[in-house]
All heavy atoms as an XYZ file, in Angstrom:
709
protein
N      -7.229      0.401     17.618
C      -7.508      1.069     16.392
C      -6.654      0.374     15.267
O      -5.459      0.130     15.417
C      -7.122      2.465     16.453
C      -7.389      3.277     15.207
S      -7.298      5.069     15.663
C      -6.964      5.752     14.118
N      -7.292      0.105     14.166
C      -6.595     -0.580     13.075
C      -5.600      0.356     12.408
O      -5.872      1.542     12.285
C      -7.629     -1.122     12.082
N      -4.556     -0.179     11.976
C      -3.524      0.507     11.117
C      -4.141      0.723      9.774
O      -5.039      0.007      9.349
C      -2.189     -0.201     11.097
C      -1.591     -0.433     12.476
C      -0.836      0.735     12.919
C      -0.103      0.396     14.240
N       1.264      0.878     14.207
N      -3.464      1.614      9.009
C      -4.006      1.931      7.634
C      -2.951      1.786      6.596
O      -1.802      2.276      6.775
C      -4.525      3.352      7.666
C      -5.662      3.558      8.605
C      -6.144      4.955      8.705
N      -7.275      5.104      7.769
C      -7.749      6.309      7.396
N      -7.238      7.373      7.861
N      -8.774      6.299      6.553
N      -3.280      1.215      5.472
C      -2.393      1.029      4.279
C      -2.998      1.853      3.209
O      -4.223      1.730      2.870
C      -2.284     -0.436      3.879
C      -1.381     -0.507      2.683
C      -1.737     -1.258      4.974
N      -2.234      2.719      2.546
C      -2.709      3.484      1.419
C      -2.031      2.868      0.150
O      -0.830      2.805      0.105
C      -2.315      4.945      1.554
C      -2.677      5.834      0.354
C      -4.179      5.859      0.131
C      -2.157      7.243      0.595
N      -2.889      2.433     -0.755
C      -2.372      1.927     -2.052
C      -2.706      3.033     -3.167
O      -3.796      3.331     -3.357
C      -3.086      0.609     -2.422
C      -2.518      0.085     -3.747
C      -2.892     -0.417     -1.322
N      -1.622      3.541     -3.760
C      -1.701      4.542     -4.726
C      -1.411      4.017     -6.159
O      -0.446      3.348     -6.279
C      -0.689      5.637     -4.486
C      -0.887      6.483     -3.202
C       0.283      7.450     -3.033
C      -2.166      7.244     -3.249
N      -2.158      4.510     -7.086
C      -1.858      4.169     -8.508
C      -2.308      5.382     -9.308
O      -2.896      6.322     -8.774
C      -2.399      2.839     -8.965
S      -4.225      2.864     -9.347
N      -2.070      5.346    -10.537
C      -2.299      6.512    -11.444
C      -3.786      6.899    -11.378
O      -4.081      8.031    -11.316
N      -4.696      5.912    -11.520
C      -6.077      6.244    -11.614
C      -6.896      5.759    -10.367
O      -8.053      6.038    -10.291
C      -6.749      5.650    -12.819
C      -6.266      6.365    -14.080
O      -6.143      7.582    -14.138
N      -5.959      5.604    -15.174
N      -6.227      5.075     -9.487
C      -6.899      4.576     -8.288
C      -7.933      3.542     -8.590
O      -8.901      3.381     -7.807
N      -7.750      2.737     -9.698
C      -8.774      1.764    -10.013
C      -8.125      0.369    -10.124
O      -8.153     -0.487     -9.255
C      -9.503      2.166    -11.293
C     -10.542      1.076    -11.621
C     -10.214      3.507    -11.114
N      -7.508      0.157    -11.277
C      -7.101     -1.232    -11.674
C      -6.013     -1.873    -10.825
O      -6.299     -2.747    -10.119
C      -6.729     -1.255    -13.185
N      -4.836     -1.306    -10.916
C      -3.742     -1.992    -10.164
C      -3.865     -1.919     -8.687
O      -3.504     -2.776     -7.949
C      -2.369     -1.387    -10.667
O      -2.342      0.030    -10.464
C      -2.141     -1.685    -12.118
N      -4.433     -0.750     -8.197
C      -4.567     -0.654     -6.802
C      -5.672     -1.580     -6.239
O      -5.534     -2.087     -5.113
C      -4.956      0.824     -6.339
O      -6.139      1.216     -6.970
N      -6.594     -1.961     -7.024
C      -7.642     -2.907     -6.624
C      -7.009     -4.276     -6.432
O      -7.315     -4.950     -5.418
C      -8.784     -2.960     -7.651
O      -9.400     -1.660     -7.747
C      -9.793     -4.044     -7.245
N      -6.160     -4.633     -7.359
C      -5.478     -5.963     -7.240
C      -4.678     -5.995     -5.953
O      -4.719     -6.936     -5.136
C      -4.552     -6.221     -8.439
C      -3.663     -7.435     -8.210
C      -5.396     -6.346     -9.671
N      -3.888     -4.936     -5.663
C      -3.052     -4.918     -4.483
C      -3.838     -4.901     -3.251
O      -3.566     -5.534     -2.287
C      -2.112     -3.693     -4.596
N      -4.884     -4.106     -3.187
C      -5.779     -4.031     -2.037
C      -6.364     -5.317     -1.603
O      -6.210     -5.730     -0.450
C      -6.916     -3.041     -2.314
S      -6.446     -1.363     -2.255
N      -6.832     -6.104     -2.557
C      -7.354     -7.425     -2.259
C      -6.315     -8.372     -1.740
O      -6.587     -9.049     -0.759
C      -8.024     -8.019     -3.531
C      -9.287     -7.333     -3.903
C      -9.992     -7.991     -5.090
C     -11.234     -7.204     -5.396
N     -11.965     -7.804     -6.532
N      -5.113     -8.373     -2.314
C      -4.028     -9.280     -1.767
C      -3.640     -8.836     -0.379
O      -3.352     -9.688      0.460
C      -2.901     -9.218     -2.810
C      -3.208     -9.972     -4.028
C      -2.071    -10.002     -5.075
C      -2.497    -10.665     -6.333
N      -1.401    -10.720     -7.328
N      -3.518     -7.535     -0.180
C      -3.099     -7.059      1.190
C      -4.180     -7.418      2.151
O      -3.853     -7.924      3.268
C      -2.855     -5.562      1.151
C      -1.643     -5.202      0.276
C      -2.677     -5.069      2.520
C      -1.498     -3.726     -0.028
N      -5.390     -7.182      1.939
C      -6.538     -7.566      2.805
C      -6.575     -8.996      3.112
O      -6.668     -9.395      4.353
C      -7.905     -7.119      2.221
C      -8.006     -5.558      2.213
C      -9.226     -5.095      1.404
O      -9.658     -5.813      0.495
N      -9.720     -3.973      1.708
N      -6.484     -9.886      2.138
C      -6.432    -11.285      2.350
C      -5.302    -11.730      3.220
O      -5.398    -12.549      4.153
C      -6.471    -12.051      0.983
C      -7.753    -11.992      0.243
C      -7.663    -12.578     -1.102
O      -6.569    -13.248     -1.448
O      -8.616    -12.370     -1.903
N      -4.125    -11.255      2.889
C      -2.850    -11.626      3.611
C      -2.941    -11.259      5.074
O      -2.627    -11.975      5.959
C      -1.670    -11.072      2.905
C      -0.396    -11.654      3.462
C       0.127    -12.876      2.897
C       0.394    -11.084      4.449
C       1.337    -13.388      3.355
C       1.572    -11.625      4.857
C       2.009    -12.748      4.348
O       3.253    -13.315      4.789
N      -3.352    -10.002      5.331
C      -3.350     -9.517      6.664
C      -4.524    -10.252      7.479
O      -4.265    -10.492      8.655
C      -3.539     -8.002      6.704
C      -2.457     -7.255      6.066
S      -0.832     -7.702      6.730
C       0.256     -7.304      5.348
N      -5.615    -10.535      6.878
C      -6.686    -11.266      7.557
C      -6.193    -12.639      7.965
O      -6.445    -13.072      9.131
C      -7.948    -11.338      6.660
N      -5.433    -13.299      7.095
C      -4.933    -14.627      7.413
C      -3.874    -14.577      8.481
O      -3.651    -15.538      9.141
C      -4.417    -15.316      6.146
C      -5.508    -15.711      5.165
O      -6.657    -16.000      5.639
N      -5.212    -15.798      3.898
N      -3.186    -13.452      8.566
C      -2.170    -13.234      9.542
C      -2.667    -12.604     10.872
O      -1.929    -12.318     11.774
C      -1.021    -12.400      9.050
N      -3.999    -12.411     10.923
C      -4.693    -11.849     12.082
C      -4.111    -10.462     12.367
O      -3.994    -10.038     13.549
C      -4.596    -12.714     13.352
C      -5.302    -13.966     13.110
O      -6.465    -13.982     12.650
N      -4.776    -15.131     13.559
N      -3.894     -9.723     11.297
C      -3.428     -8.279     11.482
C      -4.578     -7.386     11.036
O      -4.995     -7.473      9.933
C      -2.147     -7.974     10.597
C      -1.762     -6.524     10.662
C      -0.998     -8.859     11.011
N      -5.036     -6.569     11.988
C      -6.175     -5.722     11.706
C      -5.584     -4.478     10.919
O      -4.697     -3.840     11.429
C      -6.846     -5.272     12.948
C      -7.653     -6.318     13.623
C      -8.436     -5.778     14.833
N      -9.241     -4.663     14.396
C      -9.517     -3.602     15.183
N      -9.107     -3.626     16.421
N     -10.231     -2.617     14.780
N      -6.232     -4.163      9.830
C      -5.791     -2.979      9.062
C      -6.940     -2.635      8.067
O      -7.771     -3.361      7.690
C      -4.516     -3.228      8.299
S      -4.566     -4.305      6.898
N      -6.857     -1.339      7.781
C      -7.762     -0.772      6.738
C      -6.895     -0.441      5.577
O      -5.864      0.098      5.684
C      -8.400      0.479      7.286
C      -9.314      1.209      6.265
C      -9.870      2.536      6.806
O      -9.484      2.888      7.966
O     -10.621      3.172      6.092
N      -7.351     -0.934      4.422
C      -6.608     -0.737      3.137
C      -7.421      0.241      2.262
O      -8.598      0.020      2.006
C      -6.415     -2.058      2.401
C      -5.555     -1.727      1.095
C      -5.751     -3.087      3.233
N      -6.797      1.349      1.905
C      -7.462      2.446      1.188
C      -6.756      2.524     -0.162
O      -5.572      2.482     -0.250
C      -7.257      3.766      1.947
C      -7.808      3.601      3.337
C      -7.898      4.924      1.169
C      -7.295      4.731      4.256
N      -7.554      2.687     -1.225
C      -6.950      2.880     -2.477
C      -7.245      4.284     -3.034
O      -8.357      4.828     -2.764
C      -7.407      1.833     -3.533
C      -8.846      1.849     -3.925
C      -9.184      0.677     -4.789
O      -9.549     -0.401     -4.250
N      -9.046      0.760     -6.043
N      -6.319      4.861     -3.690
C      -6.449      6.327     -4.134
C      -5.610      6.554     -5.324
O      -4.672      5.788     -5.633
C      -6.135      7.224     -2.967
N      -5.849      7.669     -5.944
C      -5.016      8.194     -7.017
C      -3.754      8.877     -6.426
O      -3.853      9.451     -5.314
C      -5.732      9.188     -7.901
C      -7.024      8.626     -8.525
C      -7.670      9.780     -9.290
C      -9.084      9.303     -9.637
N      -9.879     10.395    -10.212
N      -2.711      8.963     -7.156
C      -1.509      9.614     -6.725
C      -1.840     11.088     -6.378
O      -1.344     11.649     -5.374
C      -0.295      9.530     -7.736
C       0.139      8.106     -7.757
C       0.789     10.464     -7.382
C       1.267      7.835     -8.753
N      -2.669     11.702     -7.120
C      -3.061     13.087     -6.867
C      -3.782     13.313     -5.567
O      -3.899     14.451     -5.089
N      -4.238     12.224     -4.963
C      -4.996     12.403     -3.690
C      -4.116     12.152     -2.442
O      -4.585     12.130     -1.362
C      -6.144     11.343     -3.676
C      -7.177     11.575     -4.765
C      -8.219     10.429     -4.744
O      -7.869      9.261     -4.698
O      -9.416     10.790     -5.037
N      -2.821     11.969     -2.726
C      -1.856     11.702     -1.601
C      -1.964     12.622     -0.492
O      -1.960     12.243      0.658
C      -0.456     11.570     -2.194
C       0.648     11.435     -1.135
C       0.548     10.145     -0.414
C       1.984     11.546     -1.759
N      -2.060     13.944     -0.781
C      -2.046     14.950      0.271
C      -3.195     14.731      1.279
O      -3.025     15.101      2.452
C      -2.197     16.330     -0.366
N      -4.315     14.151      0.797
C      -5.462     13.940      1.688
C      -5.150     12.802      2.711
O      -5.834     12.662      3.719
C      -6.649     13.523      0.904
O      -6.981     14.542     -0.002
N      -4.220     11.904      2.419
C      -3.998     10.735      3.238
C      -2.583     10.577      3.891
O      -2.414      9.880      4.806
C      -4.174      9.463      2.374
C      -5.514      9.293      1.805
C      -5.828      9.658      0.534
C      -6.556      8.773      2.642
C      -7.119      9.458     -0.042
C      -7.837      8.574      2.100
C      -8.099      8.945      0.790
O      -9.348      8.692      0.272
N      -1.578     11.315      3.327
C      -0.210     11.008      3.653
C       0.073     10.950      5.216
O       0.812     10.042      5.616
C       0.702     12.024      3.057
N      -0.518     11.807      5.968
C      -0.239     11.764      7.401
C      -1.237     11.002      8.202
O      -1.227     10.983      9.455
C      -0.174     13.271      7.931
C      -1.394     14.046      7.757
O      -2.259     13.606      6.982
O      -1.562     15.083      8.391
N      -2.132     10.265      7.510
C      -3.179      9.505      8.230
C      -3.010      7.980      7.984
O      -3.907      7.287      8.339
C      -4.497      9.956      7.686
C      -4.794     11.423      7.941
C      -6.090     11.844      7.262
C      -6.227     13.351      7.470
N      -6.835     14.015      6.345
N      -1.931      7.599      7.377
C      -1.758      6.158      7.066
C      -0.386      5.697      7.706
O       0.498      6.545      7.959
C      -1.734      5.858      5.581
C      -3.151      6.174      5.042
C      -0.718      6.625      4.820
N      -0.207      4.398      7.836
C       1.018      3.845      8.415
C       2.004      3.296      7.415
O       3.122      3.114      7.726
C       0.569      2.720      9.386
C      -0.333      3.200     10.490
O       0.224      3.908     11.388
O      -1.555      2.979     10.425
N       1.522      3.036      6.216
C       2.394      2.555      5.142
C       1.756      2.952      3.784
O       0.452      2.958      3.707
C       2.707      1.049      5.258
C       1.563      0.236      5.111
C       3.796      0.653      4.273
N       2.551      3.237      2.824
C       2.042      3.585      1.483
C       2.630      2.533      0.461
O       3.843      2.261      0.529
C       2.432      4.956      1.038
C       1.850      6.010      1.981
C       2.032      5.244     -0.416
C       2.375      7.399      1.689
N       1.777      1.972     -0.372
C       2.160      1.064     -1.406
C       1.943      1.783     -2.701
O       0.866      2.215     -3.053
C       1.350     -0.283     -1.388
C       1.724     -1.140     -2.556
C       1.539     -1.013     -0.061
N       3.093      1.983     -3.431
C       2.979      2.800     -4.676
C       3.062      1.837     -5.880
O       3.979      1.203     -6.176
C       4.258      3.747     -4.713
C       4.350      4.732     -5.871
C       3.076      5.625     -5.923
C       5.586      5.540     -5.822
N       1.882      1.919     -6.532
C       1.701      1.002     -7.721
C       2.192      1.658     -8.989
O       2.462      0.917     -9.983
C       0.261      0.649     -7.887
C      -0.376     -0.087     -6.715
S       0.471     -1.639     -6.301
C       0.150     -2.576     -7.805
N       2.293      2.938     -9.060
C       2.655      3.616    -10.333
C       4.130      3.562    -10.465
O       4.865      4.225     -9.745
C       2.149      5.102    -10.268
N       4.596      2.763    -11.401
C       5.981      2.590    -11.623
C       6.608      3.895    -12.127
O       5.955      4.513    -13.019
C       6.276      1.437    -12.603
C       5.678      0.092    -12.233
S       6.158     -0.395    -10.536
C       4.544     -0.710     -9.901
N       7.688      4.266    -11.593
C       8.383      5.523    -11.988
C       7.923      6.697    -11.250
O       8.577      7.793    -11.360
N       6.817      6.612    -10.530
C       6.346      7.811     -9.775
C       7.177      7.870     -8.466
O       7.671      6.911     -7.970
C       4.870      7.623     -9.435
N       7.235      9.067     -8.015
C       7.938      9.341     -6.720
C       7.013     10.193     -5.860
O       6.096     10.850     -6.343
C       9.236     10.150     -6.982
O       8.973     11.292     -7.603
C      10.210      9.296     -7.734
N       7.283     10.129     -4.596
C       6.504     10.888     -3.623
C       7.334     12.140     -3.156
O       8.545     12.042     -3.147
C       6.080     10.076     -2.413
C       5.253      8.800     -2.716
C       4.912      8.111     -1.440
C       4.027      9.226     -3.451
N       6.671     13.181     -2.797
C       7.428     14.343     -2.248
C       8.240     14.039     -1.077
O       7.939     13.085     -0.278
C       6.356     15.350     -1.814
C       5.119     14.859     -2.549
C       5.231     13.407     -2.771
N       9.365     14.641     -0.907
C      10.306     14.500      0.201
C       9.620     14.742      1.588
O      10.054     14.332      2.576
C      11.522     15.312      0.135
C      12.419     14.928     -1.050
O      12.303     13.738     -1.526
O      13.155     15.736     -1.551
N       8.534     15.470      1.574
C       7.798     15.831      2.813
C       7.049     14.608      3.388
O       6.513     14.623      4.480
C       6.870     16.976      2.573
O       5.952     16.649      1.524
C       7.538     18.180      2.205
N       6.854     13.530      2.557
C       6.128     12.412      2.979
C       7.063     11.532      3.769
O       8.043     10.956      3.199
C       5.447     11.646      1.858
C       4.832     10.344      2.306
C       4.497     12.505      1.052
N       6.788     11.278      5.051
C       7.728     10.495      5.944
C       7.164      9.073      6.184
O       7.746      8.318      6.955
C       7.889     11.238      7.238
C       8.646     12.536      6.982
O       9.575     12.604      6.211
N       8.250     13.552      7.753
N       6.085      8.739      5.621
C       5.403      7.448      5.762
C       6.302      6.366      5.091
O       6.658      6.618      3.939
C       4.004      7.494      5.249
O       3.272      8.528      5.847
C       3.269      6.195      5.545
N       6.431      5.175      5.636
C       7.169      4.133      4.915
C       6.537      3.881      3.553
O       5.310      3.758      3.438
C       7.028      2.913      5.857
C       6.854      3.542      7.184
C       6.016      4.785      6.942
N       7.357      3.727      2.517
C       6.941      3.526      1.197
C       7.328      2.176      0.631
O       8.526      1.803      0.823
C       7.497      4.644      0.258
C       7.262      4.476     -1.222
C       5.853      4.642     -1.509
C       8.080      5.480     -1.978
N       6.458      1.488      0.097
C       6.760      0.101     -0.555
C       6.369      0.207     -1.928
O       5.262      0.558     -2.335
C       5.985     -0.970      0.218
C       6.533     -1.057      1.664
C       6.081     -2.278     -0.490
C       5.740     -1.908      2.655
N       7.246     -0.244     -2.834
C       7.028     -0.305     -4.233
C       6.043     -1.511     -4.541
O       6.245     -2.594     -4.037
C       8.278     -0.481     -5.057
C       9.243      0.668     -4.877
C       8.718      1.865     -5.603
C       9.768      3.025     -5.523
N       9.523      4.130     -6.298
N       5.044     -1.237     -5.389
C       4.017     -2.259     -5.576
C       4.246     -3.235     -6.766
O       3.346     -4.047     -7.063
N       5.376     -3.187     -7.425
C       5.558     -4.089     -8.596
C       5.339     -5.543     -8.313
O       4.764     -6.277     -9.105
C       7.016     -3.846     -9.141
C       7.347     -4.587    -10.396
C       6.382     -4.204    -11.566
C       8.804     -4.325    -10.784
N       5.734     -6.067     -7.151
C       5.443     -7.532     -6.853
C       3.941     -7.932     -6.928
O       3.622     -9.075     -7.143
C       6.011     -7.724     -5.398
C       7.104     -6.687     -5.321
C       6.554     -5.502     -6.065
N       3.031     -6.955     -6.707
C       1.663     -7.222     -6.800
C       1.239     -7.565     -8.316
O       0.241     -8.190     -8.576
C       0.833     -6.093     -6.256
C       0.948     -6.005     -4.732
C       1.725     -5.085     -4.169
C       0.253     -6.936     -3.960
C       1.871     -4.985     -2.741
C       0.346     -6.838     -2.580
C       1.124     -5.869     -1.979
N       2.060     -6.984     -9.169
C       1.733     -7.229    -10.577
C       2.500     -8.350    -11.177
O       1.986     -9.080    -12.045
C       2.108     -5.894    -11.402
C       1.340     -4.634    -10.890
C       1.897     -3.396    -11.673
C      -0.085     -4.739    -11.055
N       3.735     -8.596    -10.736
C       4.537     -9.610    -11.363
C       4.461    -10.956    -10.580
O       4.736    -12.066    -11.065
C       6.003     -9.215    -11.351
O       6.490     -9.044    -10.037
C       6.175     -7.946    -12.201
N       4.169    -10.847     -9.213
C       4.162    -12.040     -8.348
C       5.536    -12.319     -7.791
O       5.642    -13.041     -6.825
N       6.663    -11.717     -8.380
C       7.937    -11.998     -7.895
C       8.218    -11.174     -6.620
O       8.078     -9.961     -6.672
C       8.923    -11.720     -9.000
C       8.822    -12.615    -10.138
S       9.947    -12.457    -11.530
C      10.845    -10.978    -11.282
N       8.534    -11.807     -5.548
C       8.832    -11.132     -4.266
C       7.514    -10.733     -3.595
O       7.681     -9.863     -2.650
N       6.417    -11.237     -3.918
C       5.139    -10.756     -3.344
C       5.071    -11.136     -1.854
O       4.641    -10.322     -1.050
C       3.960    -11.399     -4.070
C       2.564    -11.096     -3.527
C       2.369     -9.533     -3.565
C       1.517    -11.781     -4.341
N       5.432    -12.346     -1.446
C       5.369    -12.729     -0.086
C       6.268    -11.839      0.806
O       5.797    -11.383      1.875
C       5.724    -14.217      0.092
C       5.609    -14.660      1.603
C       5.777    -16.154      1.660
C       5.807    -16.770      3.008
N       5.238    -16.288      4.159
N       7.473    -11.555      0.320
C       8.421    -10.674      0.989
C       7.787     -9.253      1.209
O       7.917     -8.627      2.227
C       9.804    -10.545      0.329
C      10.511    -11.891      0.360
C      10.072    -12.852     -0.773
O       9.179    -12.611     -1.588
O      10.689    -14.025     -0.797
N       7.117     -8.834      0.130
C       6.511     -7.450      0.163
C       5.382     -7.405      1.184
O       5.193     -6.489      1.853
C       6.008     -7.010     -1.237
O       7.140     -7.065     -2.129
C       5.353     -5.686     -1.280
N       4.614     -8.470      1.174
C       3.481     -8.530      2.134
C       3.930     -8.621      3.550
O       3.396     -7.986      4.456
C       2.510     -9.727      1.761
C       1.710     -9.525      0.501
C       1.140    -10.891      0.033
C       0.582     -8.538      0.807
N       5.085     -9.305      3.730
C       5.663     -9.440      5.069
C       6.229     -8.052      5.482
O       6.130     -7.709      6.671
C       6.725    -10.440      5.075
C       6.250    -11.886      5.240
C       5.490    -12.129      6.562
O       6.107    -11.697      7.628
O       4.491    -12.772      6.567
N       6.759     -7.300      4.554
C       7.306     -5.984      4.915
C       6.162     -5.050      5.336
O       6.253     -4.258      6.301
C       8.004     -5.385      3.679
C       8.653     -4.028      3.985
C       9.419     -3.490      2.788
O       9.591     -4.176      1.764
O       9.949     -2.401      3.006
N       5.063     -5.111      4.600
C       3.820     -4.326      4.941
C       3.392     -4.716      6.342
O       3.165     -3.879      7.145
C       2.771     -4.488      3.911
C       3.168     -3.946      2.607
C       1.447     -3.899      4.417
C       2.177     -4.326      1.408
N       3.315     -6.059      6.649
C       2.835     -6.571      7.911
C       3.723     -5.987      9.029
O       3.305     -5.625     10.115
C       2.854     -8.063      7.852
C       2.420     -8.699      9.111
C       2.291    -10.214      8.905
C       3.114    -10.928     10.005
N       3.111    -12.392      9.816
N       5.073     -5.975      8.778
C       6.007     -5.484      9.743
C       5.703     -4.081     10.156
O       5.764     -3.705     11.352
C       7.398     -5.556      9.227
C       8.530     -5.126     10.134
C       9.858     -5.178      9.520
C      10.001     -4.007      8.609
N      11.242     -3.824      8.023
N       5.314     -3.267      9.207
C       4.986     -1.839      9.455
C       3.673     -1.698     10.237
O       3.456     -0.667     10.878
C       4.946     -1.038      8.173
C       6.260     -0.761      7.573
N       7.245     -0.014      8.112
C       6.838     -1.241      6.388
C       8.315     -0.030      7.382
N       8.034     -0.715      6.294
N       2.813     -2.653     10.096
C       1.475     -2.644     10.742
C       1.506     -3.217     12.161
O       0.581     -2.925     12.885
C       0.484     -3.394      9.900
C       0.280     -2.853      8.497
C      -0.703     -3.695      7.772
C      -0.187     -1.400      8.511
N       2.512     -3.948     12.574
C       2.479     -4.531     13.912
C       3.164     -3.669     14.858
O       3.888     -2.772     14.650
C       3.170     -5.905     13.842
C       2.404     -6.888     13.018
C       3.008     -8.240     12.978
O       4.218     -8.373     12.785
N       2.145     -9.273     13.117
């Protein structure tokens, strides 16, 4: 069964789309099977316990303390700085 990555942003459209594509491409090239889901922060409750890692694109947003899923800040997907390291960290959580 493929692991799941949840990419959250304010509206679940623009920034999460960019991150989803980069994650999908990187994991495919690394032969890591995963499903990448994009959603709005308000939809977190629907996914929190069903994913293996969360990528948070909304800068300044925080998740409730009840969420125990590994959290990765998504800023490198927007700036490009530290992107490879961030993708490797996601990969580590999926393997």
